[in-house]
Structure formats: structure tokens, C-alpha cells
C-alpha positions in Angstrom: -28.0 -71.7 -11.7 -26.1 -68.6 -10.9 -27.8 -65.3 -11.3 -26.4 -61.8 -11.4 -27.4 -59.0 -8.9 -30.9 -57.8 -9.0 -31.5 -54.4 -10.4 -32.2 -51.8 -7.6 -35.9 -51.3 -6.9 -37.5 -48.0 -6.6 -38.4 -46.5 -3.3 -41.1 -47.9 -1.2 -44.4 -46.2 -0.4 -43.6 -43.5 2.0 -40.1 -42.6 0.5 -38.0 -45.1 2.5 -35.1 -46.2 0.3 -34.2 -49.9 0.0 -30.9 -51.1 1.1 -29.6 -51.0 4.7 -26.3 -49.4 3.8 -28.0 -46.4 2.2 -30.4 -45.9 5.2 -27.6 -46.3 7.7 -25.5 -43.8 5.9 -28.3 -41.2 6.0 -29.1 -41.9 9.6 -25.4 -41.5 10.6 -25.4 -38.2 8.7 -28.6 -37.1 10.4 -27.2 -37.9 13.9 -23.9 -36.1 13.2 -25.9 -33.1 12.0 -27.8 -33.2 15.3 -24.6 -33.2 17.2 -23.3 -30.0 15.4 -25.3 -27.7 17.8 -23.1 -26.0 20.5 -23.3 -26.5 24.2 -22.8 -23.6 26.4 -19.4 -24.9 27.5 -18.3 -24.7 23.9 -18.5 -21.0 23.9 -15.6 -18.9 25.5 -16.6 -15.8 27.2 -13.6 -13.4 26.9 -11.9 -12.2 30.2 -12.0 -8.5 29.5 -9.0 -7.5 31.7 -6.9 -10.2 30.3 -7.8 -9.2 26.8 -6.8 -5.7 27.4 -3.5 -6.9 28.9 -3.0 -9.1 25.8 -3.5 -6.2 23.4 -1.2 -3.8 25.4 1.6 -6.3 25.9 1.7 -7.5 22.3 1.3 -4.0 20.9 4.3 -2.7 22.8 6.5 -5.4 21.4 5.6 -4.2 17.9 6.3 -0.6 19.1 9.7 -1.8 20.2 10.4 -3.6 17.0 9.2 -0.8 14.8 10.9 1.9 16.9 14.2 0.2 15.7 13.1 0.2 12.0 12.1 3.9 12.2 15.3 4.8 13.6 17.3 2.7 11.2 15.5 4.1 8.2 15.9 7.7 9.2 19.7 7.4 10.1 20.6 5.2 7.2 22.6 7.9 5.6 24.4 8.6 8.9 25.0 5.0 9.6 26.6 4.6 6.1 29.1 7.3 7.2 29.7 5.7 10.6 30.2 2.0 9.6 31.3 2.0 6.0 34.3 3.4 4.1 33.7 6.9 2.7 34.6 6.3 -0.9 31.0 6.7 -2.4 28.0 8.0 -0.7 25.6 5.9 -2.8 27.6 2.9 -2.0 27.4 3.6 1.7 23.5 3.9 1.5 23.4 0.6 -0.5 25.7 -1.2 2.0 23.5 0.2 4.9 20.3 -1.2 3.4 22.2 -4.4 2.7 22.8 -4.8 6.3 19.1 -3.9 6.9 18.1 -6.7 4.5 20.3 -9.4 6.1 18.2 -9.2 9.2 15.2 -10.2 7.2 17.0 -13.0 5.6 17.4 -14.7 9.0 13.8 -14.1 10.0 12.7 -17.4 8.4 15.1 -19.2 10.7 13.6 -17.6 13.6 10.1 -18.4 12.4 11.1 -22.0 11.9 12.3 -22.1 15.5 10.0 -19.9 17.5 6.8 -20.7 15.5 6.5 -24.5 16.0 8.0 -24.0 19.5 5.0 -21.5 20.3 2.5 -24.3 19.1 4.1 -26.7 21.5 5.1 -24.8 24.7 2.7 -21.9 24.5 2.5 -18.5 23.0 3.4 -16.5 26.2 6.8 -18.1 26.8 8.0 -17.5 23.2 6.9 -13.9 23.0 8.8 -13.2 26.2 11.9 -14.5 24.7 11.7 -12.7 21.5 11.1 -9.5 23.4 14.4 -9.9 25.3 16.4 -10.8 22.2 14.9 -7.7 20.2 15.7 -5.3 23.0 19.2 -6.6 23.4 20.1 -6.5 19.8 18.8 -2.9 19.4 20.5 -1.7 22.4 23.8 -3.2 21.4 23.8 -1.2 18.2 24.0 2.0 20.1 27.2 0.7 21.9 29.2 -0.3 18.7 32.5 1.7 17.6 32.6 3.0 14.0 34.6 2.2 11.1 37.1 4.9 11.9 37.7 3.1 15.4 38.0 -0.6 14.4 37.8 -0.8 10.5 35.9 -3.6 8.9 35.1 -5.1 12.4 32.5 -2.2 12.7 30.2 -3.2 9.9 30.5 -6.9 11.0 29.4 -6.1 14.5 26.5 -4.2 13.1 25.7 -7.2 10.9 25.7 -9.5 14.1 23.3 -7.2 16.0 20.9 -7.2 13.0 21.0 -10.9 12.9 19.9 -11.1 16.5 17.2 -8.7 15.8 16.0 -10.6 12.7 16.1 -13.9 14.3 14.0 -12.7 17.2 11.6 -10.8 15.1 11.0 -14.1 13.2 8.8 -15.1 16.0 7.4 -11.8 17.1 4.8 -10.6 14.7 3.2 -13.9 14.0 3.0 -14.7 17.8 1.6 -11.3 18.6 -1.1 -11.7 15.9 -1.8 -15.2 17.1 -2.0 -14.1 20.6 -4.3 -11.3 20.0 -6.7 -13.3 17.7 -7.0 -16.1 20.2 -8.0 -13.6 23.0 -10.3 -11.4 20.9 -14.2 -11.9 20.5 -15.1 -13.1 17.0 -17.2 -9.9 16.4 -14.3 -7.5 17.3 -11.2 -9.4 16.1 -10.5 -6.8 13.4 -10.7 -3.8 15.8 -8.6 -5.4 18.5 -6.0 -6.8 16.1 -5.6 -3.4 14.5 -4.1 -2.2 17.8 -1.1 -4.5 17.2 -0.3 -2.6 14.0 -1.1 0.7 15.8 1.8 -0.2 18.1 3.8 -0.8 14.9 3.3 2.7 13.5 3.5 4.4 17.0 7.0 2.7 17.3 8.0 3.8 13.9 6.8 7.4 14.5 8.5 7.6 17.9 11.8 6.5 16.3 11.6 8.6 13.3 10.4 11.6 15.5 13.2 11.3 17.9 15.8 11.2 14.9 14.2 14.3 13.3 14.3 16.1 16.6 18.0 15.2 17.2 19.0 16.2 13.6 17.3 19.5 14.0 18.9 20.1 17.3 22.4 18.9 16.8 22.7 19.0 13.1 24.2 16.4 10.7 27.7 16.6 12.2 26.5 15.9 15.6 24.5 12.9 14.5 27.5 11.5 12.8 29.7 12.1 15.9 27.3 10.8 18.7 23.7 11.5 18.1 22.9 8.3 16.1 23.6 6.3 19.3 20.8 7.9 21.4 17.7 6.3 19.7 19.2 2.7 19.8 20.1 3.2 23.5 16.5 4.2 24.3 15.6 0.6 23.2 16.8 -0.9 26.4 14.3 0.7 28.8 11.4 0.1 26.2 12.4 -3.5 26.1 12.3 -3.8 29.9 8.8 -2.3 30.1 7.7 -4.8 27.4 9.2 -7.7 29.0 7.4 -6.8 32.3 4.1 -6.6 30.6 4.5 -10.0 28.7 5.5 -11.9 31.9 2.1 -10.8 33.5 0.2 -12.5 30.5 -1.8 -15.7 30.7 -1.9 -18.4 27.9 -4.6 -18.0 25.3 -7.9 -19.8 25.8 -7.6 -21.4 22.3 -4.0 -22.8 23.1 -5.3 -24.1 26.5 -8.1 -25.9 24.9 -5.8 -27.4 22.2 -3.3 -28.5 24.9 -6.2 -30.3 26.8 -7.3 -32.1 23.6 -3.6 -33.0 22.8 -3.2 -34.4 26.3 -6.4 -36.4 25.9 -5.2 -37.8 22.6 -1.8 -38.8 24.2 -3.5 -40.6 27.0 -5.7 -42.5 24.5 -2.4 -43.2 22.5 -0.8 -44.7 25.5 -3.8 -47.1 25.9 -3.1 -48.3 22.4 0.7 -48.9 22.0 0.4 -49.2 18.2 -0.9 -45.7 17.8 1.6 -43.8 20.0 4.3 -43.4 17.4 1.8 -41.9 15.1 0.6 -39.3 17.7 4.3 -38.5 18.7 5.1 -37.8 15.0 2.0 -35.6 14.7 3.0 -33.5 17.7 6.7 -33.2 16.7 8.1 -30.2 15.0 9.0 -32.2 12.0 5.4 -33.6 11.9 3.9 -30.1 12.2 6.1 -28.7 9.4 5.1 -31.5 7.1 1.4 -31.0 7.9 1.7 -27.2 7.2 3.1 -27.8 3.7 1.1 -30.8 2.7 -2.5 -30.1 4.0 -2.3 -26.1 4.3 -0.2 -25.1 1.4 -3.0 -23.1 -0.2 -3.3 -21.1 3.0 0.6 -20.7 3.1 0.4 -19.2 -0.5 -2.5 -16.8 0.3 -0.7 -15.6 3.5 2.4 -15.0 1.6 0.8 -13.0 -1.1 -1.1 -10.8 1.4 2.0 -10.4 3.4 4.0 -9.4 0.4 1.5 -6.7 -0.6 1.4 -5.3 3.0 5.1 -5.4 3.6 6.3 -4.0 0.2 4.1 -1.1 0.7 5.1 -0.8 4.3 8.8 -0.8 3.8 8.7 1.3 0.7 7.0 4.0 2.7 8.7 3.8 6.0 12.1 2.6 5.2 13.0 3.6 1.6 10.9 6.8 1.0 12.9 9.1 3.3 16.2 8.0 1.5 14.6 8.2 -1.9 13.4 11.8 -1.3 16.7 12.9 0.0 19.5 10.9 -1.8 17.7 10.5 -5.1 15.4 13.5 -5.5 17.6 15.8 -3.6 14.9 17.1 -1.3 15.8 18.7 2.2 16.3 16.0 4.7 14.0 17.6 7.4 11.3 18.1 4.9 11.5 14.5 3.7 11.4 13.3 7.2 8.4 15.5 8.3 6.4 14.3 5.3 6.9 10.6 6.1 6.4 11.1 9.7 3.1 12.9 8.9 2.1 9.9 6.8 2.8 7.6 9.7 0.7 9.8 12.0 -2.2 9.6 9.5 -1.9 5.8 9.5 -1.9 5.7 13.3 -5.1 7.9 13.5 -6.9 5.7 10.9 -5.8 2.2 11.6 -8.3 1.3 14.4 -11.1 2.8 12.2 -10.0 0.5 9.4 -10.1 -2.4 11.8 -13.4 -1.8 13.1 -14.6 -1.4 9.5 -13.3 -4.9 8.7 -15.5 -6.3 11.4 -18.5 -4.7 9.8 -17.7 -5.0 6.1 -15.5 -7.9 6.0 -11.6 -8.5 5.4 -11.9 -9.3 1.6 -13.5 -6.0 0.5 -10.8 -4.0 2.3 -7.9 -6.0 0.8 -9.6 -5.8 -2.7 -9.9 -1.9 -2.3 -6.3 -1.7 -1.2 -4.9 -3.9 -3.9 -6.7 -2.2 -6.7 -5.9 1.1 -5.3 -2.3 0.3 -5.3 -2.3 -0.8 -8.9 -4.1 2.4 -10.0 -2.7 5.0 -7.8 1.0 4.1 -7.3 2.3 6.1 -10.3 0.3 9.2 -9.6 1.6 9.1 -6.0 5.2 8.8 -7.0 4.8 11.5 -9.6 3.4 13.9 -7.0 6.3 13.0 -4.6 8.9 13.9 -7.4 7.4 17.3 -8.0 9.3 18.8 -5.0 8.2 21.4 -2.5 5.8 20.4 0.3 2.1 20.3 -0.9 2.3 17.9 -3.8 4.7 15.4 -2.1 2.4 15.6 0.9 -0.6 14.5 -1.2 1.6 11.6 -2.8 2.6 10.4 0.7 -1.0 10.3 1.9 -2.2 8.3 -1.0 0.4 5.8 -0.3 -0.5 6.0 3.5 -4.2 5.4 2.6 -3.3 2.2 0.8 -1.0 1.2 3.5 -3.5 1.6 6.4 -5.9 -0.5 4.5 -3.5 -3.5 4.8 -2.2 -2.6 8.2 -5.7 -2.3 9.9 -6.9 -5.7 8.5 -3.8 -8.1 8.5 -3.7 -8.9 12.1 -7.2 -10.3 12.2 -6.9 -12.0 8.8 -3.7 -14.0 8.8 -4.2 -16.1 11.9 -7.6 -17.1 10.7 -6.1 -18.9 7.8 -4.7 -21.8 9.9 -6.0 -24.2 12.6 -5.1 -23.6 16.4 -2.6 -26.4 16.7 -0.5 -25.2 13.7 -1.3 -21.4 13.8 1.9 -19.9 15.3 4.1 -22.2 13.3 2.4 -21.9 9.9 1.9 -18.1 10.3 5.6 -17.6 11.4 6.9 -19.6 8.4 4.6 -18.0 5.8 4.9 -14.5 7.2 8.7 -14.6 7.5 9.3 -16.2 4.2 7.3 -13.5 2.4 8.9 -10.6 4.4 12.3 -11.9 4.0 12.1 -12.5 0.2 10.0 -9.5 -0.8 9.3 -7.1 2.1 12.8 -6.5 3.9 14.7 -6.5 0.6 12.4 -3.7 -0.8 14.7 -0.7 0.2 17.7 -2.6 -1.1 16.3 -3.6 -4.4 14.5 -0.2 -4.9 17.7 1.8 -4.3 19.7 -0.6 -6.6 17.1 -0.4 -9.3 16.8 3.4 -9.1 20.7 3.8 -9.2 20.9 1.3 -12.1 18.1 2.4 -14.4 18.1 6.1 -13.3 14.2 5.8 -13.4 12.6 7.5 -10.6 9.3 5.7 -11.3 10.8 2.3 -10.2 9.1 2.6 -6.7 5.7 2.8 -8.4 6.3 -0.1 -10.6 7.5 -2.0 -7.5 4.3 -1.1 -5.6 2.0 -2.1 -8.7 3.6 -5.5 -8.9 2.9 -6.0 -5.3 -0.7 -4.9 -5.8 -1.2 -7.5 -8.5 0.1 -10.3 -6.4 -2.1 -9.1 -3.4 -5.1 -8.9 -5.6 -4.6 -12.5 -6.8 -4.3 -13.6 -3.2 -7.4 -11.8 -2.1 -9.5 -13.6 -4.8 -8.8 -16.9 -3.1 -9.2 -15.5 0.3 -12.3 -16.8 2.3 -14.1 -14.3 4.4 -13.6 -14.8 8.2 -15.0 -11.6 9.8 -17.3 -12.5 12.6 -16.6 -16.3 12.5 -14.6 -18.5 15.0 -11.0 -19.3 14.3 -10.2 -22.5 12.8 -10.1 -25.3 15.3 -11.7 -23.2 18.1 -15.1 -22.6 19.4 -16.9 -19.2 19.3 -15.5 -16.4 21.4 -17.9 -13.7 22.8 -17.9 -10.9 25.2 -20.8 -11.7 27.5 -22.8 -14.6 29.0 -25.8 -13.3 27.1 -23.9 -13.5 23.6 -22.8 -17.1 24.6 -26.4 -18.1 25.1 -27.4 -16.4 21.9 -24.8 -18.4 20.0 -25.9 -21.6 21.4 -29.5 -20.9 20.5 -28.5 -19.9 16.9 -26.4 -23.1 16.7 -29.2 -25.3 17.8 -31.5 -23.6 15.0 -29.0 -24.1 12.5 -28.4 -27.8 13.4 -32.3 -28.2 13.2 -32.3 -26.9 9.7 -29.5 -29.4 8.8 -31.4 -32.3 10.4 -34.6 -31.3 8.5 -32.8 -31.3 5.3 -31.4 -34.7 6.0 -34.7 -36.1 7.1 -36.2 -34.7 3.8 -33.6 -36.7 1.9 -34.1 -39.7 3.9 -38.0 -39.7 3.3 -37.9 -38.4 -0.3 -34.5 -39.5 -1.9 -36.0 -38.6 -5.4 -35.8 -35.0 -4.2 -32.0 -34.9 -4.1 -31.9 -32.1 -6.6 -33.1 -29.7 -4.3 -31.2 -31.0 -1.2 -27.7 -31.8 -2.0 -25.8 -34.5 0.1 -22.8 -33.7 2.4 -19.7 -33.4 0.3 -16.2 -34.3 1.1 -15.4 -30.9 2.6 -18.4 -31.2 5.0 -17.6 -34.7 6.0 -14.0 -33.7 6.8 -15.3 -30.7 8.9 -17.7 -33.0 10.8 
């Protein structure tokens, strides 16, 4: 006679569950937990001279990039007169910002090329290439003839230079943040990463300051005749200095470790011919792109939201505000330039303090503070700027600067931590540049067009508030990463003593996990107090 399966029996005396499958599963989990503790070779002790070179070389690249942006924003009206027909001053400004925006539209292409390439051949080589292209594109602008000399060919050549700049920039910021993040100790990643954006605002301040001094020295007529060329030509020597520094860099420890793991996987795949095509597809550019958008789409969306908030604020203040104050509000050009330059200097002075604070308090609290502040304070800030004079607009500019520095001092440490090592450069390049191209770089163009169309001078405030809402939503889904290793990498510390401490703490934590599993093994009926490993934990193991 056939009988059905017997009902499960209760636990034996002493707590051991019946069924070898259950016992084997718990034992395997116990053994995995025991292996989670770190060995001393799993902890990377940072090379301090190499770390300082990494910070300096990447920061100077951002200085170069934003020197160009500062110059372009401050001479936008002048460039409109030089490169576009003189029918309507407002049309000239919009045309100049349209050329400015085109460079951002090609940035995703640069990200698609340079990002995955940086994950395959290394961060250092790609960063050297982008440095050369950025310097060449900016320097070439200073050599271009104007509209009066060659007609419509002049704006076309300007557009071509901007395309080169945009394409190279597509691999610049993501590569620089990745490079610094992979060289920085876990406990100081916020502070060291903030130096990258320190270079950003130093570059902007240098560019805008040079234009301000030139304008005061030779006047508007001199700027239109020849003065506008000088800041762009300065980019050549700056680019050579940056290239020299980047050629002296070493590859990041995280990338070297990932390359070693990939080589071992390839060797293992060669030993099993049926698995080689799978490994090749995984390592290919197409395979990486597929993995980014299928397995890491949530991180991509969070990254795009944070980048949108940061860059809309950034370009509103640095690129559009000088033109808004002069062309729309009718303020004196020198006064407007000095106010925005003062705001940038405030950001420069505060940015590393914010970075250090993010290491202590965390990234999420600062992003929450900045996004809520942007929603609440954008209208008061723009109203103050509209009042005219010096004092009230200065207060309005400082309010916007305070929000901006909150994002600027935190982003370089936050964004790379969203993605694993083998995909970090590519995923960050694509996410960052898509967001900047669609929302950041188009900010001056859309803001100037909306103000001209609606005749409402509060449009910049509404624009900033919308960016704050999107940033707030993204921050809600952001996991805290301060003080933690990057995804796919082991701990990074500054001293051998810190490495030994990390290993000891890891062993203690692994012991706690093993104790919990052992309790579940001996007392399975106590599962309410000791949950089993979930799918996420199994995947991490």
C-alpha cells in the first residue's frame, strides 16, 4: 500500500532539527558567516604621497574645465556680439547659451565612450586623454575669427570647439570622482573628495576673476575687439600642467584588485571552454551597459536625481546669474560679476568644511538639508537679488551659495559609492552626463528663454525649487555610505594600526553572526528573535 509523506516531527531533544537538508543549509550558512571576517591582506593601507598626487591631479582637471565655464558665462554677452548677427541683443544671448548647451548634449556620448573604457583599460589613461581634449578645445576658441570676418562659419567653428569640450568632459568628472574615491580612506572620503569640487570653483573663480579684471581694465569695447580671447588662450598652459600631473599618476588600488580578479576569472574561463563566451560578454562594453541598466537601474536614477539638483543649482548660479542680473534686471555688469565671484569664493572657503562634515554626520543629512533649503529659500533669494543695489543681492547670492556648497562638498564622495568597482566609471559617467545634459547644462538656456517668454523674473526660483523636490526624493532612497568601503572593494585605511583594528572588528562581527546562526541551529523554534539570512544577504555573501 502506498502512503503519503509523513508529517514533519518536532525538534529532537537538544534542539537539533530533523532533516539533513535543513541541517546542511544552516551549517553552510554558519561556515559562510565564519568566512566573512577580514584578513589583513584584504585591507588596503593608502599610499599617502600617491593619494595627495591623485587629489591634486584630478582637481586641476576640474579647475581647467570650470575655468572655461567661468570665462564662457562672464563673456556670454561679448561672445554673442562677436559670433552672432547684431539684430537683437536678446537673441544673441540666447544663441550664445544655445551653443553653451550643445556641449552638454554631446556629454552623454563622451560618457558612453570614456566611462566603460575607463573600467576596461584603467582610470589614469582615460583621464589623461580627456585632459588633452579639454585643453585643446578651450584653447582653440581663443583663436577663432568672429562673425564680421567669416560670417556664419564663425558660430559653426565655435560650436565645433564646444562639441570637443563637451565630448571630453563626458569622461572627466565621473573619472575624477572615481579616481579620488578609490584612493581615499573610507573615513576621509568626503573631505578628500571635496577637493575635486574645490578645484571646480577655483577654476570658475579664476576664469570669472580674469574676465572681471580685463573688463575693468580695457572696457566693453576692448573686450569685444580682442580681450575675450585672452582667457581662452590661458587654457593652453593650464592644460599642459594638468597633463603633466596626470601622466605621473598610478592606477587606483581598487581598479588593480578588480583587474586581478578579472584576470583570474578569465583564466578559469579558459579552462572551461563552455563558459568563456559568458565571461567575454560580461567584460565587453555592451555587457557592462546591459548590466548597468538591468541590475543597477535604481542607483542610476538616484545618481541622476542628485546630479540634477546639484547641477541645476550650480549652472543657475555660475552660468546664468551674471547674465540674469545684467541683461534682465539691468544691473551694472561689474557689480553683478563681483557679487557672483564673491559667492564662488564663499563656496571655495566652505567646501572642504562641508566635505569633512559629511564624513562625520553622513551624506544623507547634508543632502536633505540642502534640498529642503532649496525648496524653502529659492524664492526669498531671488527676491533679494531683484532688489538692486549691493547688500540685498549679496545676501540672496550667499543663500544660493550656501545651498550649492552643501551639494558640492558631498557629491564627489557620494556618487561613486553608488556603483560597484567593475562598473563604477561607466555607470557614473552615463548617469552623471545624462542628468547634466538634460537638466544641468540646459539650465541657462531654458531659464533665459522662460524669463524672456513669461516676463516673470521669479522663474529662476521656481526652477530651483523643482530641482530641490527631485533631489529630496532621490535623497530619501539614498543609502548612507559615509565611513564604509566602496561597493566591490575592501576597506581603505591610512595606517597599519587602523588595518589591524579593522580586521579585529571584522572578526568580532563575524563571531556575532556565527553565534546567531548557531542559536538558530540549536533552537530553531526561537526564529522570531533571530531572522534567517534573506536574499540580499545571500547575494552579498
